VOMAR-215052 format. One record per residue: residue number from 0; residue in three letters; x, y, z of N, C-alpha, C in turn. Coordinates in steps of 0.2 Angstrom, whole numbers. Layout:
+-----+------+-------+-------+-------+-------+-------+-------+-------+-------+-------+
! seq ! type !    nu !    nv !    nw !   cau !   cav !   caw !    cu !    cv !    cw !
+-----+------+-------+-------+-------+-------+-------+-------+-------+-------+-------+
! NUM !  ALA !     X !     Y !     Z !     X !     Y !     Z !     X !     Y !     Z !
...
+-----+------+-------+-------+-------+-------+-------+-------+-------+-------+-------+
END
This chain:
+-----+------+-------+-------+-------+-------+-------+-------+-------+-------+-------+
! seq ! type !    nu !    nv !    nw !   cau !   cav !   caw !    cu !    cv !    cw !
+-----+------+-------+-------+-------+-------+-------+-------+-------+-------+-------+
!   0 !  MET !   178 !  -114 !   -67 !   172 !  -114 !   -63 !   169 !  -121 !   -63 !
!   1 !  ASN !   168 !  -123 !   -57 !   165 !  -130 !   -56 !   157 !  -128 !   -55 !
!   2 !  ARG !   153 !  -133 !   -59 !   146 !  -132 !   -58 !   143 !  -139 !   -59 !
!   3 !  ASN !   136 !  -139 !   -57 !   132 !  -145 !   -58 !   130 !  -145 !   -65 !
!   4 !  ILE !   130 !  -151 !   -68 !   128 !  -152 !   -75 !   120 !  -154 !   -74 !
!   5 !  LYS !   116 !  -149 !   -76 !   109 !  -150 !   -76 !   106 !  -148 !   -82 !
!   6 !  PHE !   100 !  -151 !   -84 !    96 !  -149 !   -90 !    89 !  -148 !   -88 !
!   7 !  ARG !    85 !  -145 !   -92 !    78 !  -144 !   -92 !    76 !  -145 !   -99 !
!   8 !  ALA !    70 !  -146 !  -100 !    67 !  -147 !  -107 !    60 !  -144 !  -108 !
!   9 !  TRP !    59 !  -142 !  -114 !    52 !  -139 !  -115 !    48 !  -145 !  -118 !
!  10 !  ASP !    42 !  -146 !  -115 !    38 !  -152 !  -118 !    33 !  -150 !  -123 !
!  11 !  GLY !    33 !  -143 !  -125 !    28 !  -141 !  -129 !    23 !  -137 !  -125 !
!  12 !  LYS !    22 !  -138 !  -119 !    17 !  -134 !  -114 !    20 !  -131 !  -108 !
!  13 !  LYS !    26 !  -135 !  -106 !    29 !  -132 !   -99 !    36 !  -134 !   -99 !
!  14 !  MET !    40 !  -131 !   -95 !    47 !  -133 !   -94 !    47 !  -139 !   -89 !
!  15 !  ILE !    51 !  -144 !   -90 !    52 !  -149 !   -85 !    59 !  -150 !   -84 !
!  16 !  GLN !    60 !  -152 !   -77 !    67 !  -153 !   -75 !    69 !  -160 !   -78 !
!  17 !  VAL !    75 !  -161 !   -80 !    77 !  -167 !   -83 !    81 !  -170 !   -78 !
!  18 !  ASN !    78 !  -176 !   -75 !    81 !  -180 !   -70 !    86 !  -186 !   -73 !
!  19 !  GLN !    84 !  -188 !   -79 !    88 !  -193 !   -82 !    88 !  -192 !   -90 !
!  20 !  LEU !    94 !  -192 !   -93 !    94 !  -191 !  -100 !    99 !  -197 !  -103 !
!  21 !  ASP !    96 !  -201 !  -107 !    99 !  -206 !  -110 !    99 !  -205 !  -117 !
!  22 !  LEU !   105 !  -207 !  -121 !   105 !  -207 !  -128 !   106 !  -214 !  -130 !
!  23 !  TYR !   103 !  -216 !  -135 !   103 !  -223 !  -138 !   106 !  -222 !  -145 !
!  24 !  ASN !   111 !  -225 !  -147 !   113 !  -225 !  -154 !   113 !  -232 !  -157 !
!  25 !  LYS !   107 !  -233 !  -160 !   106 !  -240 !  -163 !   106 !  -238 !  -170 !
!  26 !  LYS !   100 !  -241 !  -173 !    99 !  -239 !  -180 !    97 !  -232 !  -181 !
!  27 !  ASP !    93 !  -230 !  -177 !    91 !  -223 !  -176 !    93 !  -220 !  -169 !
!  28 !  VAL !    94 !  -214 !  -169 !    95 !  -211 !  -162 !    89 !  -210 !  -158 !
!  29 !  TYR !    88 !  -213 !  -152 !    83 !  -211 !  -148 !    86 !  -208 !  -142 !
!  30 !  TYR !    82 !  -205 !  -138 !    84 !  -202 !  -132 !    78 !  -203 !  -127 !
!  31 !  ARG !    80 !  -203 !  -121 !    75 !  -203 !  -115 !    76 !  -197 !  -111 !
!  32 !  ILE !    71 !  -193 !  -110 !    71 !  -188 !  -105 !    66 !  -190 !   -99 !
!  33 !  ASN !    68 !  -192 !   -93 !    64 !  -194 !   -88 !    61 !  -201 !   -90 !
!  34 !  ASP !    54 !  -201 !   -91 !    51 !  -207 !   -93 !    48 !  -206 !  -100 !
!  35 !  TYR !    50 !  -201 !  -104 !    48 !  -200 !  -111 !    54 !  -203 !  -115 !
!  36 !  ILE !    52 !  -207 !  -120 !    57 !  -209 !  -125 !    54 !  -207 !  -132 !
!  37 !  ASP !    59 !  -204 !  -136 !    57 !  -201 !  -142 !    63 !  -201 !  -147 !
!  38 !  SER !    61 !  -201 !  -154 !    67 !  -200 !  -158 !    67 !  -194 !  -162 !
!  39 !  GLN !    63 !  -189 !  -160 !    63 !  -182 !  -163 !    66 !  -177 !  -158 !
!  40 !  PHE !    73 !  -177 !  -158 !    76 !  -173 !  -153 !    74 !  -165 !  -153 !
!  41 !  GLU !    72 !  -163 !  -159 !    70 !  -156 !  -159 !    63 !  -155 !  -155 !
!  42 !  LYS !    59 !  -160 !  -154 !    53 !  -160 !  -151 !    54 !  -158 !  -144 !
!  43 !  TRP !    59 !  -160 !  -141 !    61 !  -159 !  -134 !    67 !  -154 !  -133 !
!  44 !  PRO !    67 !  -148 !  -134 !    73 !  -144 !  -134 !    76 !  -144 !  -127 !
!  45 !  LEU !    82 !  -146 !  -126 !    86 !  -146 !  -120 !    89 !  -140 !  -119 !
!  46 !  MET !    90 !  -138 !  -112 !    93 !  -132 !  -110 !    97 !  -133 !  -104 !
!  47 !  GLN !   104 !  -131 !  -105 !   108 !  -133 !   -99 !   109 !  -127 !   -94 !
!  48 !  PHE !   110 !  -129 !   -88 !   111 !  -125 !   -83 !   118 !  -121 !   -83 !
!  49 !  THR !   118 !  -115 !   -83 !   124 !  -111 !   -84 !   129 !  -112 !   -78 !
!  50 !  GLY !   126 !  -114 !   -72 !   130 !  -114 !   -66 !   130 !  -107 !   -62 !
!  51 !  LEU !   126 !  -103 !   -64 !   125 !   -96 !   -61 !   118 !   -95 !   -59 !
!  52 !  THR !   117 !   -90 !   -54 !   110 !   -88 !   -52 !   110 !   -81 !   -53 !
!  53 !  ASP !   103 !   -79 !   -54 !   102 !   -72 !   -55 !   102 !   -68 !   -48 !
!  54 !  LYS !   100 !   -62 !   -48 !   100 !   -58 !   -42 !    96 !   -60 !   -36 !
!  55 !  LYS !    91 !   -64 !   -38 !    86 !   -67 !   -33 !    88 !   -74 !   -32 !
!  56 !  GLY !    93 !   -77 !   -34 !    95 !   -83 !   -33 !    92 !   -89 !   -37 !
!  57 !  LYS !    89 !   -87 !   -43 !    86 !   -91 !   -47 !    91 !   -94 !   -52 !
!  58 !  GLU !    91 !  -100 !   -53 !    96 !  -103 !   -58 !    95 !  -101 !   -65 !
!  59 !  ILE !   100 !   -99 !   -69 !   100 !   -97 !   -76 !   102 !  -103 !   -80 !
!  60 !  TYR !    97 !  -104 !   -85 !    98 !  -109 !   -90 !    98 !  -106 !   -97 !
!  61 !  GLU !   101 !  -110 !  -102 !   101 !  -108 !  -109 !    93 !  -107 !  -110 !
!  62 !  GLY !    92 !  -102 !  -115 !    85 !  -101 !  -116 !    81 !   -96 !  -112 !
!  63 !  ASP !    84 !   -95 !  -106 !    81 !   -90 !  -102 !    81 !   -83 !  -105 !
!  64 !  ILE !    77 !   -79 !  -103 !    77 !   -72 !  -105 !    79 !   -68 !   -98 !
!  65 !  VAL !    84 !   -65 !   -98 !    87 !   -61 !   -93 !    86 !   -54 !   -94 !
!  66 !  LYS !    84 !   -50 !   -89 !    85 !   -43 !   -89 !    91 !   -41 !   -86 !
!  67 !  GLN !    95 !   -37 !   -90 !   102 !   -35 !   -88 !   102 !   -28 !   -85 !
!  68 !  TYR !   104 !   -27 !   -79 !   105 !   -21 !   -76 !   112 !   -19 !   -75 !
!  69 !  GLY !   114 !   -13 !   -73 !   121 !   -11 !   -73 !   122 !    -4 !   -75 !
!  70 !  ASN !   127 !    -3 !   -78 !   129 !     4 !   -81 !   126 !     6 !   -87 !
!  71 !  TYR !   120 !     5 !   -87 !   116 !     7 !   -93 !   110 !    12 !   -91 !
!  72 !  ASN !   108 !    15 !   -96 !   103 !    20 !   -95 !    96 !    17 !   -93 !
!  73 !  GLN !    95 !    11 !   -96 !    89 !     7 !   -94 !    91 !     0 !   -95 !
!  74 !  PRO !    88 !    -5 !   -91 !    89 !   -12 !   -92 !    86 !   -14 !   -98 !
!  75 !  TYR !    89 !   -20 !  -101 !    86 !   -23 !  -107 !    86 !   -30 !  -106 !
!  76 !  ASN !    82 !   -33 !  -110 !    81 !   -41 !  -110 !    85 !   -44 !  -115 !
!  77 !  MET !    88 !   -50 !  -114 !    92 !   -54 !  -118 !    91 !   -61 !  -117 !
!  78 !  GLU !    92 !   -65 !  -122 !    91 !   -73 !  -122 !    98 !   -75 !  -120 !
!  79 !  VAL !    99 !   -80 !  -115 !   105 !   -83 !  -114 !   106 !   -89 !  -118 !
!  80 !  ILE !   112 !   -89 !  -122 !   114 !   -94 !  -126 !   121 !   -97 !  -124 !
!  81 !  PHE !   123 !  -102 !  -127 !   130 !  -105 !  -127 !   133 !  -103 !  -133 !
!  82 !  ALA !   139 !   -99 !  -133 !   143 !   -98 !  -139 !   150 !   -96 !  -137 !
!  83 !  GLU !   154 !   -97 !  -141 !   161 !   -96 !  -140 !   164 !   -99 !  -134 !
!  84 !  GLY !   161 !  -105 !  -132 !   164 !  -109 !  -126 !   161 !  -106 !  -120 !
!  85 !  ARG !   156 !  -102 !  -120 !   153 !  -100 !  -113 !   146 !   -98 !  -114 !
!  86 !  PHE !   143 !   -97 !  -108 !   136 !   -94 !  -108 !   136 !   -87 !  -109 !
!  87 !  ILE !   132 !   -84 !  -113 !   132 !   -77 !  -114 !   125 !   -75 !  -115 !
!  88 !  PRO !   123 !   -68 !  -113 !   117 !   -66 !  -115 !   118 !   -63 !  -122 !
!  89 !  LEU !   113 !   -64 !  -126 !   113 !   -63 !  -134 !   113 !   -56 !  -135 !
!  90 !  VAL !   119 !   -53 !  -134 !   120 !   -46 !  -136 !   127 !   -45 !  -138 !
!  91 !  LYS !   128 !   -42 !  -144 !   135 !   -41 !  -146 !   137 !   -34 !  -144 !
!  92 !  VAL !   143 !   -33 !  -141 !   146 !   -27 !  -140 !   152 !   -26 !  -145 !
!  93 !  GLU !   156 !   -20 !  -144 !   161 !   -19 !  -149 !   166 !   -24 !  -150 !
!  94 !  TYR !   168 !   -27 !  -144 !   174 !   -32 !  -145 !   172 !   -39 !  -144 !
!  95 !  GLY !   165 !   -41 !  -145 !   163 !   -48 !  -145 !   157 !   -48 !  -141 !
!  96 !  TYR !   156 !   -54 !  -138 !   150 !   -55 !  -133 !   152 !   -54 !  -126 !
!  97 !  ASN !   147 !   -52 !  -122 !   149 !   -52 !  -115 !   146 !   -58 !  -112 !
!  98 !  ALA !   151 !   -62 !  -108 !   149 !   -68 !  -105 !   146 !   -66 !   -98 !
!  99 !  ILE !   140 !   -70 !   -96 !   137 !   -68 !   -90 !   141 !   -70 !   -84 !
! 100 !  ASP !   146 !   -75 !   -85 !   150 !   -76 !   -79 !   155 !   -71 !   -78 !
! 101 !  LYS !   156 !   -66 !   -82 !   160 !   -60 !   -81 !   157 !   -55 !   -76 !
! 102 !  PHE !   151 !   -55 !   -75 !   147 !   -50 !   -71 !   145 !   -53 !   -65 !
! 103 !  ASN !   144 !   -48 !   -60 !   141 !   -49 !   -54 !   134 !   -52 !   -55 !
! 104 !  ASN !   131 !   -57 !   -52 !   125 !   -59 !   -53 !   119 !   -54 !   -51 !
! 105 !  ASN !   121 !   -49 !   -48 !   116 !   -43 !   -46 !   114 !   -40 !   -53 !
! 106 !  TYR !   118 !   -41 !   -58 !   116 !   -37 !   -64 !   111 !   -41 !   -69 !
! 107 !  PHE !   109 !   -47 !   -67 !   104 !   -51 !   -71 !    98 !   -53 !   -66 !
! 108 !  GLU !    93 !   -53 !   -70 !    87 !   -56 !   -67 !    83 !   -60 !   -72 !
! 109 !  VAL !    82 !   -67 !   -71 !    78 !   -71 !   -75 !    70 !   -68 !   -75 !
! 110 !  ILE !    68 !   -67 !   -81 !    61 !   -64 !   -81 !    57 !   -69 !   -85 !
! 111 !  GLY !    59 !   -74 !   -88 !    55 !   -79 !   -92 !    60 !   -83 !   -96 !
! 112 !  ASN !    57 !   -86 !  -102 !    61 !   -90 !  -106 !    58 !   -90 !  -113 !
! 113 !  ILE !    62 !   -92 !  -118 !    60 !   -91 !  -125 !    54 !   -94 !  -127 !
! 114 !  PHE !    52 !   -99 !  -124 !    46 !  -103 !  -126 !    40 !  -100 !  -123 !
! 115 !  GLU !    40 !   -98 !  -117 !    34 !   -96 !  -113 !    33 !   -88 !  -114 !
! 116 !  ASN !    39 !   -85 !  -115 !    38 !   -77 !  -115 !    42 !   -74 !  -121 !
! 117 !  PRO !    41 !   -77 !  -127 !    45 !   -74 !  -133 !    44 !   -66 !  -134 !
! 118 !  GLU !    39 !   -64 !  -131 !    37 !   -57 !  -132 !    42 !   -52 !  -128 !
! 119 !  PHE !    45 !   -55 !  -123 !    50 !   -51 !  -119 !    56 !   -49 !  -123 !
! 120 !  LEU !    57 !   -52 !  -129 !    63 !   -51 !  -133 !    62 !   -45 !  -138 !
! 121 !  LYS !    55 !   -43 !  -139 !    54 !   -38 !  -144 !    55 !   -31 !  -142 !
+-----+------+-------+-------+-------+-------+-------+-------+-------+-------+-------+
END
C-alpha cells in the first residue's frame, strides 16, 4: 500500500496539521513541529496518517476514534492504533487484531479523537 506520510499533533487544546517535523540529536533531543521547538516529546503527541479514509472521505489517523459498522448487531467505537506492523482499531478478536486496511472503508466513520472525545470510548 502506497500512502502519503503525514502527521498531526495535539497541542493541548486543538489538533494541528504537522507541515514540518525535524528531530535534532545533540546533547538533548529537541524536535520542531512547524514553528514550535520543544524538548518534551510527550507534550506534543504525534499521530500518523493511516493512508485510509472513512466512509465520508475523512482521513483516518492514529488516535482517531472510529465507529465500526458491518456485520454486527450494532456499531461500536474504537481507537485507531499502530500495532503488529499495521494500523488497527483497538479491538481484539479470536485470532488477533482486525486491521482497518482489511475492510471496506464504508465500515468506518471517524467520530472524534482520544484527546477531544475520550468519552466516545466508554
